[in-house]
ROPABA-300982 format. One line per 10 residues: number of its first residue (from 0); their letters; for each residue x, y, z of N, C-alpha, C, O, CB. Coordinates in pm, whole numbers, plus 50000, padded with zeros to 5 digits. Glycine has a CB too. Example, Ala and Ser with C-alpha at 12.3 -4.5 7.8 and 13.67 -1.06 7.14 Angstrom:
2
0) as) 51319 49431 50780 51230 49550 50780 51320 49670 50780 51424 49668 50846 51131 49553 50905 ~ 51285 49775 50708 51367 49894 50714 51290 50003 50787 51341 50114 50804 51408 49940 50572 $
//
This chain:
178
0) mslrieimtg) 94717 15835 31242 94811 15969 31292 94738 16092 31236 94695 16114 31123 94982 15969 31226 ~ 94737 16159 31337 94649 16286 31274 94717 16380 31200 94659 16438 31107 94583 16369 31377 ~ 94847 16408 31231 94969 16464 31164 95043 16390 31046 95143 16338 31096 95066 16481 31268 ~ 95038 16368 30937 95113 16337 30811 95243 16437 30845 95226 16557 30862 95018 16375 30654 ~ 95330 16396 30851 95468 16456 30828 95584 16404 30691 95643 16298 30710 95539 16424 30971 ~ 95602 16454 30606 95689 16402 30510 95799 16494 30483 95774 16610 30515 95618 16373 30391 ~ 95928 16472 30428 95992 16526 30360 96040 16494 30248 96090 16393 30198 96050 16552 30410 ~ 96003 16667 30196 96010 16640 30038 96151 16702 29992 96200 16782 30073 95873 16718 29948 ~ 96219 16679 29882 96337 16717 29788 96316 16877 29856 96227 16948 29902 96313 16687 29583 ~ 96467 16880 29826 96536 17038 29845 96473 17078 29994 96417 17183 30026 96476 17173 29701 $
10) gllrltmdrp) 96503 16940 30088 96472 16988 30269 96357 17077 30290 96372 17182 30351 96605 17085 30345 ~ 96230 17038 30238 96101 17076 30270 96047 16988 30358 96048 16869 30326 96021 17089 30163 ~ 96001 17021 30462 95916 16968 30564 95801 17009 30546 95787 17128 30577 95949 16993 30686 ~ 95659 16929 30488 95557 16918 30526 95485 16852 30632 95496 16732 30659 95530 16898 30455 ~ 95381 16971 30715 95300 16899 30839 95136 16895 30736 95077 16975 30663 95297 17027 31033 ~ 95120 16794 30770 94954 16793 30709 94826 16778 30778 94750 16688 30744 94935 16689 30624 ~ 94797 16856 30871 94678 16815 30970 94559 16707 30880 94482 16747 30793 94591 16982 31028 ~ 94568 16593 30918 94481 16478 30845 94377 16430 30952 94388 16331 31025 94580 16340 30789 ~ 94292 16504 30947 94143 16446 31046 94032 16511 30965 93990 16619 31005 94127 16512 31240 ~ 93990 16467 30875 93931 16518 30809 93768 16497 30821 93685 16578 30781 93990 16492 30710 $
20) gaanalnrem) 93744 16390 30875 93616 16395 30937 93594 16456 31047 93484 16433 31097 93574 16290 30958 ~ 93668 16533 31108 93652 16611 31242 93685 16786 31183 93673 16879 31263 93787 16540 31381 ~ 93720 16805 31060 93739 16942 30980 93898 16971 31043 93935 17085 31071 93600 17085 31024 ~ 93981 16856 31059 94127 16888 31090 94130 16933 31213 94230 17006 31209 94192 16986 31003 ~ 94081 16940 31341 94019 17028 31434 94163 16943 31522 94201 16827 31507 93815 17013 31482 ~ 94198 17008 31578 94305 17048 31691 94279 16961 31838 94237 17007 31944 94288 17225 31724 ~ 94318 16820 31807 94267 16750 31957 94422 16760 32034 94509 16840 32000 94195 16546 31940 ~ 94429 16696 32105 94530 16652 32199 94656 16575 32122 94760 16637 32145 94458 16555 32307 ~ 94674 16478 32053 94717 16426 32009 94804 16546 31895 94919 16587 31914 94629 16324 31989 ~ 94735 16575 31806 94709 16721 31702 94822 16794 31765 94930 16736 31760 94535 16823 31716 $
30) hgaladalea) 94819 16895 31817 94886 17005 31919 95010 16943 31975 95112 17012 31976 94784 17049 32050 ~ 95014 16805 32027 95175 16728 32034 95215 16688 31935 95332 16724 31918 95199 16612 32110 ~ 95168 16619 31842 95259 16635 31740 95277 16725 31619 95348 16696 31523 95259 16542 31702 ~ 95186 16866 31638 95257 16941 31557 95352 17053 31673 95366 17175 31662 95142 17016 31445 ~ 95390 16993 31744 95495 17110 31886 95618 17035 31853 95730 17085 31843 95449 17094 32115 ~ 95579 16884 31833 95650 16783 31824 95804 16822 31701 95922 16857 31702 95533 16661 31780 ~ 95697 16784 31610 95730 16831 31472 95812 16947 31465 95919 16920 31411 95614 16859 31397 ~ 95798 17106 31511 95827 17201 31464 95906 17228 31534 95961 17337 31519 95756 17274 31439 ~ 95958 17114 31674 96083 17121 31715 96173 17119 31679 96247 17215 31659 96107 17078 31763 ~ 96205 16932 31648 96256 16855 31556 96274 16917 31410 96359 16872 31333 96177 16744 31556 $
40) agrdpalrav) 96197 17015 31378 96235 17093 31268 96346 17218 31318 96423 17278 31243 96095 17152 31202 ~ 96334 17233 31419 96457 17343 31462 96601 17295 31473 96702 17363 31464 96431 17405 31608 ~ 96590 17146 31497 96704 17114 31513 96772 17027 31393 96878 16968 31412 96701 17058 31631 ~ 96688 17021 31237 96742 16927 31184 96793 17073 31066 96724 17158 31010 96635 16773 31144 ~ 96951 17045 31067 97026 17141 30972 96951 17154 30798 96933 17252 30727 97198 17071 30965 ~ 96916 16983 30774 96926 16968 30665 96779 17058 30612 96778 17127 30510 96950 16815 30639 ~ 96659 17039 30704 96520 17153 30689 96568 17309 30643 96637 17388 30708 96431 17174 30864 ~ 96516 17323 30532 96502 17435 30437 96407 17557 30505 96437 17675 30527 96433 17374 30296 ~ 96256 17470 30535 96150 17555 30510 96069 17425 30591 96117 17316 30621 96113 17612 30332 ~ 95922 17480 30616 95820 17363 30663 95706 17481 30593 95692 17602 30575 95809 17305 30876 $
50) lltgvggrvf) 95636 17340 30569 95492 17389 30546 95338 17333 30582 95309 17215 30558 95492 17396 30421 ~ 95286 17382 30614 95179 17331 30683 95052 17392 30632 95019 17502 30588 95197 17352 30825 ~ 94988 17268 30657 94839 17285 30535 94748 17150 30604 94779 17071 30694 94891 17243 30302 ~ 94627 17162 30520 94534 17040 30627 94480 16939 30521 94497 16989 30409 94372 17117 30730 ~ 94438 16854 30515 94375 16754 30436 94296 16793 30398 94251 16892 30455 94341 16654 30473 ~ 94222 16740 30273 94131 16809 30188 94129 16940 30182 94224 17003 30228 94017 16780 30212 ~ 93971 17033 30099 94026 17127 30060 93938 17156 30091 93915 17268 30046 94081 17154 29964 ~ 93835 17109 30170 93727 17224 30237 93779 17260 30396 93720 17367 30406 93544 17150 30247 ~ 93823 17250 30478 93900 17302 30604 94085 17293 30603 94153 17195 30573 93837 17199 30735 ~ 94117 17385 30632 94240 17413 30634 94242 17378 30814 94325 17292 30842 94279 17577 30562 $
60) sggadlreel) 94184 17418 30902 94118 17346 31015 94057 17448 31094 94077 17569 31099 94213 17260 31100 ~ 93947 17343 31178 93843 17371 31232 93898 17413 31357 93815 17460 31435 93747 17272 31229 ~ 93978 17410 31382 93982 17485 31533 94037 17423 31696 94109 17329 31660 93829 17516 31557 ~ 94039 17424 31747 94021 17336 31892 93895 17252 31869 93783 17291 31837 93996 17440 32043 ~ 93943 17116 31896 93865 16980 31898 93756 17025 32056 93779 16981 32169 94007 16808 31921 ~ 93670 17094 32028 93586 17130 32132 93479 16983 32168 93397 16994 32259 93499 17278 32077 ~ 93489 16844 32084 93427 16762 32080 93528 16641 32191 93495 16547 32263 93393 16742 31925 ~ 93625 16688 32167 93710 16564 32193 93678 16561 32393 93685 16654 32474 93918 16600 32125 ~ 93650 16438 32410 93596 16456 32569 93793 16411 32669 93879 16323 32675 93408 16275 32612 ~ 93761 16545 32722 93877 16532 32809 93817 16495 32972 93859 16564 33065 93969 16684 32799 $
70) nlpaeearal) 93773 16445 32983 93706 16391 33160 93754 16512 33207 93831 16468 33292 93782 16227 33268 ~ 93767 16650 33215 93765 16753 33326 93680 16841 33299 93626 16880 33196 93882 16819 33353 ~ 93675 16869 33414 93526 16987 33421 93550 17108 33361 93667 17146 33357 93476 17040 33579 ~ 93451 17188 33306 93474 17286 33180 93621 17399 33207 93663 17479 33124 93310 17391 33163 ~ 93646 17387 33267 93756 17490 33369 93874 17481 33319 93951 17553 33255 93780 17451 33532 ~ 93871 17352 33371 93984 17282 33375 94063 17240 33204 94173 17244 33150 93935 17151 33466 ~ 93917 17200 33171 93941 17155 33020 93916 17298 32922 93904 17286 32800 93817 17017 32974 ~ 93911 17402 32974 93937 17488 32906 94092 17558 32911 94125 17601 32800 93838 17561 32932 ~ 94164 17572 32987 94318 17570 33077 94381 17426 33007 94501 17412 32982 94294 17551 33295 ~ 94317 17362 32990 94411 17247 32920 94429 17286 32722 94526 17277 32647 94307 17058 32954 $
80) rrsmlvrtll) 94298 17326 32700 94345 17343 32519 94393 17481 32492 94435 17514 32381 94202 17321 32397 ~ 94387 17574 32610 94479 17682 32605 94603 17658 32629 94669 17706 32537 94450 17774 32680 ~ 94683 17597 32722 94781 17540 32717 94832 17489 32604 94909 17568 32551 94773 17473 32786 ~ 94815 17359 32531 94789 17293 32424 94855 17386 32322 94967 17376 32272 94641 17263 32407 ~ 94754 17482 32301 94749 17600 32207 94882 17680 32148 94938 17703 32041 94670 17699 32278 ~ 94900 17721 32363 95005 17806 32340 95151 17751 32309 95246 17813 32261 95008 17884 32449 ~ 95143 17583 32359 95292 17469 32325 95300 17489 32171 95411 17485 32119 95267 17261 32367 ~ 95202 17508 32103 95198 17524 31957 95295 17601 31906 95406 17585 31855 95083 17575 31912 ~ 95188 17729 31948 95195 17827 31872 95380 17923 31904 95450 17992 31831 95039 17914 31914 ~ 95394 17875 32051 95551 17880 32094 95623 17811 31994 95709 17867 31926 95586 17810 32239 $
90) amldcprpli) 95583 17660 31978 95723 17582 31901 95667 17668 31734 95754 17651 31649 95718 17331 31903 ~ 95587 17721 31700 95604 17781 31549 95681 17910 31596 95775 17923 31517 95443 17817 31452 ~ 95682 17993 31673 95748 18106 31716 95901 18043 31717 95979 18101 31642 95687 18165 31864 ~ 95942 17957 31776 96027 17913 31808 96150 17849 31688 96271 17831 31698 95967 17840 31891 ~ 96076 17833 31602 96087 17735 31480 96195 17829 31412 96152 17943 31430 95930 17701 31381 ~ 96304 17835 31348 96390 17916 31304 96356 17871 31127 96395 17927 31024 96552 17890 31381 ~ 96307 17800 31137 96306 17756 30965 96168 17816 30911 96054 17789 30950 96305 17561 30934 ~ 96212 17914 30800 96050 18004 30785 95913 17873 30764 95912 17758 30720 96053 18134 30593 ~ 95843 17939 30805 95700 17823 30815 95567 17910 30700 95519 18023 30708 95617 17813 31044 ~ 95544 17801 30602 95467 17888 30500 95353 17800 30538 95366 17680 30514 95518 17900 30326 $
100) avmrgkavga) 95209 17856 30609 95086 17808 30560 95032 17799 30433 95040 17896 30357 95013 17860 30609 ~ 94974 17690 30396 94905 17686 30272 94752 17658 30302 94715 17550 30348 94970 17578 30178 ~ 94655 17776 30267 94514 17743 30289 94470 17685 30160 94541 17704 30061 94425 17868 30331 ~ 94333 17598 30148 94255 17529 30078 94125 17583 30131 94038 17593 30045 94279 17383 30086 ~ 94090 17623 30265 93973 17578 30278 93978 17686 30410 94073 17760 30433 93948 17404 30285 ~ 93875 17680 30477 93842 17757 30612 93949 17779 30709 94033 17734 30631 93740 17687 30689 ~ 94003 17803 30788 94046 17817 30934 94000 17906 31039 94039 18018 31074 94163 17843 30933 ~ 93911 17831 31080 93858 17870 31240 93924 17888 31343 94021 17818 31370 93786 17789 31296 ~ 93884 17982 31414 93937 17961 31579 94095 17926 31582 94167 18000 31515 93848 17818 31661 ~ 94154 17821 31655 94319 17834 31615 94367 17784 31526 94487 17765 31508 94405 17795 31694 $
110) gamlallade) 94259 17748 31441 94332 17688 31320 94364 17841 31274 94483 17865 31256 94232 17575 31198 ~ 94259 17959 31252 94318 18078 31176 94449 18114 31264 94547 18158 31204 94204 18214 31162 ~ 94454 18099 31391 94574 18143 31462 94714 18078 31408 94817 18142 31389 94554 18108 31614 ~ 94694 17916 31382 94800 17857 31307 94869 17890 31232 94991 17899 31234 94784 17789 31261 ~ 94753 17924 31112 94778 18026 30986 94850 18123 30967 94943 18150 30890 94695 18082 30953 ~ 94782 18187 31066 94839 18359 31070 94974 18386 31141 95046 18480 31109 94729 18464 31160 ~ 95005 18291 31244 95164 18260 31340 95259 18251 31197 95355 18327 31185 95171 18062 31463 ~ 95231 18168 31109 95313 18147 31032 95379 18240 30956 95310 18342 30947 95274 18078 30978 ~ 95506 18250 30884 95591 18349 30815 95516 18372 30703 95525 18491 30672 95734 18307 30782 ~ 95432 18296 30613 95427 18339 30482 95261 18238 30490 95246 18117 30508 95588 18291 30358 $
120) vlmeerasls) 95143 18365 30466 95030 18301 30458 94987 18308 30315 94969 18418 30262 94936 18354 30552 ~ 94966 18175 30237 94931 18154 30136 94766 18095 30151 94734 18007 30231 95037 18073 30078 ~ 94656 18174 30041 94561 18111 30081 94478 18118 29921 94475 18216 29847 94495 18179 30225 ~ 94429 18012 29902 94352 17981 29763 94247 18117 29791 94236 18198 29882 94259 17792 29749 ~ 94166 18090 29635 94054 18235 29634 93944 18169 29711 93870 18254 29760 93986 18303 29456 ~ 93910 18054 29736 93800 18024 29839 93835 17990 29982 93749 17963 30066 93723 17912 29792 ~ 93946 17992 30004 93944 17963 30184 93944 18095 30243 93961 18198 30178 94092 17874 30255 ~ 93922 18089 30392 93837 18228 30428 93935 18189 30578 94007 18090 30586 93605 18232 30427 ~ 93914 18306 30704 93961 18305 30818 93893 18295 30860 93803 18282 30777 94018 18366 30862 ~ 93833 18287 31015 93738 18293 31094 93766 18341 31243 93807 18233 31285 93686 18174 31086 $
130) lpeialgmas) 93772 18409 31331 93780 18353 31464 93646 18385 31579 93641 18480 31657 93920 18413 31521 ~ 93554 18289 31563 93396 18316 31581 93390 18294 31763 93281 18268 31813 93277 18176 31471 ~ 93504 18305 31845 93468 18310 31950 93366 18408 32002 93298 18361 32093 93561 18312 32000 ~ 93341 18521 31972 93294 18627 32028 93129 18564 32037 93063 18597 32136 93330 18771 31936 ~ 93073 18487 31947 92955 18424 31940 92938 18322 32042 92827 18287 32082 92938 18373 31816 ~ 93046 18274 32082 93030 18153 32197 93067 18223 32334 93109 18155 32427 93145 18010 32168 ~ 93049 18364 32346 93072 18430 32451 93253 18382 32520 93279 18385 32640 92932 18392 32549 ~ 93355 18342 32413 93457 18361 32471 93555 18463 32413 93543 18534 32313 93504 18247 32485 ~ 93639 18455 32486 93736 18601 32438 93843 18532 32379 93848 18411 32402 93803 18719 32572 ~ 93944 18591 32297 94019 18550 32213 94122 18643 32210 94136 18688 32096 93959 18526 32102 $
140) pigaaiiaar) 94205 18692 32297 94340 18789 32314 94443 18737 32214 94504 18816 32142 94412 18784 32477 ~ 94464 18600 32210 94627 18529 32165 94530 18581 32011 94578 18684 31964 94695 18288 32213 ~ 94459 18550 31964 94412 18574 31824 94396 18701 31791 94417 18740 31676 94295 18517 31796 ~ 94351 18789 31901 94335 18943 31867 94506 19007 31881 94538 19122 31848 94208 19027 32000 ~ 94574 18933 31922 94756 18958 31925 94788 18931 31816 94852 19018 31758 94857 18870 32019 ~ 94762 18808 31744 94834 18784 31666 94798 18842 31508 94885 18853 31421 94845 18655 31688 ~ 94662 18876 31489 94573 18942 31394 94634 19068 31380 94687 19111 31277 94425 18953 31437 ~ 94623 19130 31497 94640 19293 31502 94836 19322 31446 94880 19413 31376 94598 19359 31720 ~ 94926 19186 31523 95062 19199 31471 95100 19237 31363 95192 19308 31324 95115 19113 31473 ~ 94953 19137 31279 94986 19062 31105 94956 19186 31036 95017 19246 30948 94864 18909 31032 $
150) ggrsaaqtlv) 94815 19219 31117 94729 19297 31010 94715 19445 31064 94672 19526 30981 94572 19226 30988 ~ 94732 19471 31132 94677 19602 31241 94554 19578 31291 94515 19462 31273 94660 19752 31174 ~ 94471 19660 31355 94374 19694 31439 94256 19681 31393 94172 19646 31476 94385 19804 31482 ~ 94226 19696 31302 94152 19711 31241 94079 19539 31141 93965 19497 31125 94219 19828 31179 ~ 94207 19491 31101 94156 19328 31130 94135 19249 31204 94091 19138 31177 94194 19260 31103 ~ 94171 19303 31346 94175 19258 31435 94022 19275 31517 93994 19200 31610 94291 19304 31482 ~ 93947 19363 31479 93840 19385 31515 93704 19310 31414 93597 19255 31437 93850 19530 31525 ~ 93797 19351 31279 93693 19267 31211 93660 19092 31233 93560 19023 31254 93734 19287 31070 ~ 93789 19073 31217 93779 18906 31307 93753 18861 31445 93703 18755 31483 93899 18841 31306 ~ 93790 18946 31504 93793 18902 31641 93648 19001 31734 93572 18945 31813 93976 18942 31704 $
160) qagepmgaaa) 93641 19121 31706 93536 19162 31799 93369 19196 31726 93270 19239 31785 93602 19302 31871 ~ 93386 19153 31556 93262 19164 31528 93270 18986 31522 93184 18918 31579 93216 19272 31386 ~ 93370 18932 31456 93349 18766 31469 93285 18716 31373 93204 18624 31381 93276 18714 31584 ~ 93342 18822 31203 93315 18811 31092 93421 18724 31034 93535 18739 31078 93295 18929 31039 ~ 93402 18646 30954 93465 18577 30844 93530 18659 30728 93465 18742 30666 93368 18493 30788 ~ 93693 18626 30696 93736 18690 30629 93776 18591 30501 93837 18486 30518 93825 18762 30701 ~ 93729 18646 30355 93784 18570 30241 93905 18651 30212 93941 18763 30249 93681 18553 30112 ~ 93972 18537 30111 94128 18547 30074 94139 18649 30039 94231 18703 30100 94191 18467 29980 ~ 94075 18740 29937 94128 18883 29914 94115 18955 30007 94216 19017 30042 94077 18951 29817 ~ 93982 18976 30086 93999 19067 30215 94094 19024 30259 94182 19108 30240 93903 19073 30319 $
170) ahaaqlad) 94154 18891 30338 94276 18912 30383 94378 18917 30331 94469 18877 30405 94297 18857 30443 ~ 94422 18964 30196 94543 18968 30157 94531 19110 30146 94635 19176 30149 94586 18883 30040 ~ 94402 19179 30130 94416 19342 30114 94443 19375 30279 94534 19457 30289 94248 19433 30038 ~ 94397 19341 30392 94438 19357 30538 94595 19321 30549 94669 19368 30636 94344 19253 30638 ~ 94629 19246 30464 94773 19188 30484 94799 19088 30599 94876 19090 30695 94869 19303 30509 ~ 94698 18990 30552 94725 18886 30673 94716 18800 30576 94706 18687 30623 94625 18865 30813 ~ 94714 18802 30448 94752 18697 30336 94850 18720 30265 94855 18841 30243 94662 18672 30245 ~ 94951 18651 30206 95041 18671 30115 95042 18618 29965 95135 18646 29890 95137 18633 30173 $
//
């Protein structure tokens, strides 16, 4: 399975994205497992908080798995990826438990959106955020909205419009990391 689910002492649920060979990219299975686990966490009164992290130390999540074969025309594949992302993000927003993203590496695209939608974003010194969609000719209005709500317009311009990555120190200064 691409998502490790562990209930730890003290009512802590740890969700670990576990696709190191694919940079913990978000495929159909991962999105479904994340959304299901977050929805279940909201119904479990024994859980006090949810930790979201990625296996390995190199990448928190490389974002959408653009290599996943969906056997659909390009426009339909984009719509499916967008709907999977929206379901996962809504599960995060609707989860009544505090959600803590622990970043030990890069969070790219949809992976950065997941991290930034958490209640707390903890970044190791070498961790970074990036939304490179602009370089691919793709709009990222969801990413822009998440970043602007958390860190303001300047942070959104840097990450989304300029497509520049942001390290942990800069993310903390921009109030994107805690």
